[in-house]
BADRENDREN-907316 format. One record per residue (C-alpha): z, y, x. Coordinates in steps of 0.05 Angstrom, whole numbers, padded with zeros to 5 digits, always signed. Example, Ala and Ser with C-alpha at 12.3 -4.5 7.8 and 13.67 -1.06 7.14 Angstrom:
<atoms>
+00156-00090+00246
+00143-00021+00273
</atoms>
This chain:
<atoms>
+00001+00003+00000
-00012+00077+00025
-00002+00145-00012
-00058+00195+00007
-00076+00263-00019
-00139+00267-00056
-00156+00340-00081
-00207+00323-00136
-00151+00269-00162
-00134+00284-00239
-00073+00273-00272
-00061+00277-00348
+00015+00295-00367
+00046+00295-00436
+00099+00287-00469
+00111+00259-00543
+00170+00308-00565
+00197+00311-00641
+00191+00377-00664
+00277+00379-00649
+00259+00352-00581
+00210+00413-00560
+00259+00460-00601
+00319+00437-00551
+00268+00439-00496
+00250+00505-00502
+00323+00528-00515
+00335+00504-00446
+00271+00543-00422
+00298+00601-00448
+00363+00595-00417
+00336+00584-00350
+00290+00647-00364
+00347+00682-00380
+00392+00669-00318
+00339+00674-00270
+00308+00744-00296
+00271+00758-00229
+00219+00706-00247
+00195+00748-00304
+00209+00809-00264
+00159+00786-00212
+00112+00747-00247
+00087+00754-00329
+00130+00747-00383
+00132+00683-00417
+00116+00712-00484
+00052+00735-00463
+00037+00672-00442
+00049+00643-00502
+00004+00690-00544
-00042+00669-00501
-00029+00590-00515
-00023+00606-00591
-00098+00635-00585
-00127+00583-00551
-00090+00517-00583
-00114+00551-00661
-00186+00552-00624
-00185+00486-00602
-00157+00454-00666
-00208+00498-00713
-00260+00488-00675
-00252+00411-00667
-00250+00413-00751
-00179+00388-00736
-00151+00435-00801
-00103+00384-00812
-00065+00387-00757
-00053+00470-00760
+00016+00465-00813
+00049+00419-00767
+00028+00455-00707
+00049+00529-00735
+00112+00487-00750
+00127+00467-00676
+00102+00537-00649
+00153+00574-00693
+00210+00516-00674
+00179+00529-00595
+00191+00598-00602
+00256+00595-00642
+00291+00554-00587
+00271+00599-00531
+00289+00661-00565
+00363+00625-00577
+00357+00606-00503
+00350+00679-00489
+00414+00702-00524
+00460+00640-00503
+00518+00680-00479
+00530+00697-00549
+00527+00627-00567
+00583+00580-00571
+00590+00527-00513
+00595+00476-00566
+00530+00501-00601
+00491+00499-00538
+00509+00428-00525
+00484+00409-00601
+00417+00452-00592
+00408+00440-00517
+00365+00374-00494
+00408+00375-00432
+00476+00370-00458
+00503+00358-00391
+00490+00427-00365
+00542+00454-00414
+00594+00410-00388
</atoms>
């Protein structure tokens, strides 16, 4: 066996998260960006990237004729945004609540 770098290699990476799991993941992402504010200061805001993603995702679903997926996509998108925004204000939330809505509960112990 051997390992080597191949610049043209393609990797598919995905998760099959439920809507609740995506909410929790984005809560944790919001906490991260709130605690590491220098990243957003030196680079672009996550919200502007999110808007770009939403526009492209909607275009993809509509051009592929996947209109039936749009309601779930909208719920997922709203769930992720709500989780992210709650993560950004996590200092105002109780530790018990944060444990319940975080994907990584051990972080709050």
